[in-house]
C-alpha positions in Angstrom: -54.5 -32.5 -37.2 -58.4 -32.0 -37.9 -57.3 -30.4 -41.1 -55.2 -33.5 -42.3 -58.1 -36.0 -41.3 -60.6 -34.3 -43.1 -58.2 -33.8 -46.0 -57.5 -37.5 -45.9 -61.2 -38.5 -45.0 -62.3 -36.4 -48.8 -59.4 -37.8 -50.3 -60.3 -41.3 -49.7 -64.4 -40.8 -50.5 -62.9 -39.0 -54.0 -61.0 -42.6 -54.5 -63.6 -44.7 -53.6 -66.1 -42.4 -55.6 -63.5 -42.9 -58.9 -63.8 -46.4 -58.0 -67.2 -46.8 -58.1 -67.4 -44.8 -61.5 -64.5 -46.6 -63.4 -66.3 -50.0 -61.9 -69.5 -48.7 -63.5 -67.8 -47.9 -66.8 -66.3 -51.3 -66.6 -69.4 -52.9 -66.7 -71.1 -50.8 -69.5 -68.4 -51.6 -71.9 -67.7 -55.3 -70.9 -64.9 -56.1 -72.7 -61.5 -57.5 -72.1 -59.5 -53.9 -72.9 -62.4 -52.6 -70.4 -61.2 -55.1 -67.8 -57.8 -54.4 -68.3 -58.3 -50.7 -68.4 -60.1 -50.6 -64.7 -57.2 -53.4 -63.5 -55.0 -50.6 -64.8 -56.8 -47.6 -63.1 -57.4 -49.8 -59.8 -53.7 -50.2 -59.8 -53.1 -46.6 -59.9 -55.9 -45.9 -57.5 -54.0 -48.3 -55.0 -50.6 -47.1 -55.7 -52.3 -43.4 -54.9 -54.3 -44.9 -51.7 -50.4 -46.6 -50.5 -48.9 -43.1 -51.1 -51.3 -41.0 -49.3 -50.7 -43.5 -46.4 -47.1 -42.9 -46.6 -47.3 -39.5 -47.2 -49.6 -39.1 -44.3 -47.7 -41.2 -42.2 -44.5 -39.6 -42.5 -46.3 -36.4 -43.0 -47.4 -36.7 -39.2 -44.5 -38.6 -37.4 -41.4 -37.5 -38.9 -41.7 -33.3 -38.5 -41.4 -34.1 -34.1 -38.2 -35.8 -35.4 -36.7 -33.3 -37.6 -37.6 -30.8 -35.4 -35.8 -32.5 -32.5 -32.7 -33.0 -34.7 -32.7 -29.3 -35.8 -33.0 -28.2 -32.3 -30.2 -30.7 -31.8 -28.2 -29.6 -34.0 -29.1 -25.7 -33.4 -28.1 -26.8 -29.6 -24.8 -28.1 -30.6 -24.1 -25.6 -33.0 -25.0 -23.1 -30.2 -22.6 -24.9 -27.9 -19.7 -25.3 -30.5 -19.7 -21.1 -31.2 -19.9 -20.2 -27.6 -17.0 -22.8 -26.7 -14.8 -21.0 -29.6 -15.5 -18.3 -28.1 -14.4 -18.9 -24.8 -11.6 -20.4 -26.6 -10.8 -17.6 -28.8 -11.2 -15.4 -25.5 -8.3 -18.0 -24.1 -5.9 -17.4 -26.7 -6.3 -13.8 -26.6 -5.4 -13.8 -22.8 -2.7 -16.0 -23.6 -1.6 -14.0 -26.3 -1.9 -10.8 -24.1 0.0 -12.7 -21.4 2.7 -14.0 -23.6 3.3 -10.4 -25.0 3.2 -9.3 -21.5 5.6 -11.7 -20.2 9.1 -10.0 -22.2 7.8 -7.1 -19.9 6.7 -8.4 -17.4 10.3 -10.4 -17.1 12.4 -7.1 -18.2 10.0 -4.8 -14.8 11.5 -8.3 -12.5 15.1 -8.2 -13.8 15.4 -4.1 -13.1 13.8 -4.9 -10.0 15.9 -7.4 -9.2 19.1 -5.6 -10.1 17.6 -2.6 -7.9 17.2 -4.5 -5.2 20.4 -6.4 -5.8 22.2 -2.6 -5.9 20.5 -1.3 -2.6 21.2 -4.9 -0.7 24.9 -4.3 -1.4 24.3 -0.6 -0.3 23.1 -1.6 2.7 25.7 -4.4 3.1 28.6 -2.0 2.4 27.1 0.6 4.9 26.4 -2.3 8.1 30.4 -3.4 6.8 31.4 0.1 7.2 29.5 0.8 10.4 31.0 -2.7 11.9 34.3 -1.3 10.7 33.8 2.1 12.3 33.1 -0.5 15.8 35.9 -2.3 15.5 38.1 0.5 15.1 36.5 2.0 18.1 36.5 -0.8 20.2 40.7 -1.7 19.1 41.5 1.8 19.8 40.0 1.8 23.5 41.4 -1.6 23.8 44.8 -0.6 22.8 44.5 2.7 24.8 43.7 0.7 27.8 46.4 -1.4 27.0 48.9 1.1 26.5 47.3 2.7 29.9 48.1 -0.5 31.8 51.5 -0.5 30.5 52.3 2.7 31.2 51.3 2.2 34.8 53.0 -1.4 35.1 55.9 0.6 33.5 55.9 3.4 36.3 55.1 1.2 38.7 58.4 -0.8 37.8 60.5 1.8 37.3 59.3 3.0 41.0 60.3 -0.5 42.1 63.2 -0.2 40.2 64.0 3.3 41.3 63.0 1.8 44.8 65.8 -0.9 44.6 68.0 1.6 43.4 67.9 3.8 45.9 67.7 1.3 48.7 71.2 -0.4 46.9 72.6 3.4 46.9 71.4 4.1 50.7 72.5 1.0 51.8 76.0 2.0 50.3 76.1 5.5 50.9 74.5 4.9 54.5 77.1 4.5 56.8 77.3 4.5 60.5 78.8 7.4 60.4 76.4 9.2 57.6 73.1 7.7 59.8 74.3 9.5 63.2 74.8 12.9 61.0 71.5 12.1 59.6 69.8 12.0 62.5 71.5 15.0 64.4 70.6 16.9 61.4 67.1 16.2 61.8 66.7 16.6 65.4 68.3 20.1 64.8 65.8 21.1 62.4 62.6 20.3 64.7 64.4 22.3 67.6 64.7 25.1 64.9 60.7 24.9 64.3 58.7 26.3 66.5 55.9 24.7 68.0 
């Protein structure tokens, strides 16, 4: 900054000296041509001073603005680059996931088929076990019913035999047969040794 001021100060002194020399020269020539020439030189000097001030103002004020803009643009580019890299990574991940999706679907389908077959086999085994249990229970029930029926049949047969024997006895056992039976019984008792 001090360098810019000293340069500006030196340029200003140079212009003032140039202006003084031109003014002295114009005074010596003293004519209309000299005045026009001096006026033209002053215009150029004035233009140079205004241009110098403009260049100095822009040289002082614009570089920080341009630096800020350049930093903002660089930051935006860096952000866009990182966002693009993240988007590319997500895209690759999605493509990988999509490529693996068919494989995963096939694995899931195979797993479901294996599970289904295992479940069918388990149900078949459970059904077979239940069938065997039901058959064993039915066989036991049939055997129990058969025993019960045999016992009832034996009891019925015994009752019928007793009834038949009673009826037969009643027909065949006359008072005379009764006396004969009793006397035979008494005789068999007498023969026995005490």
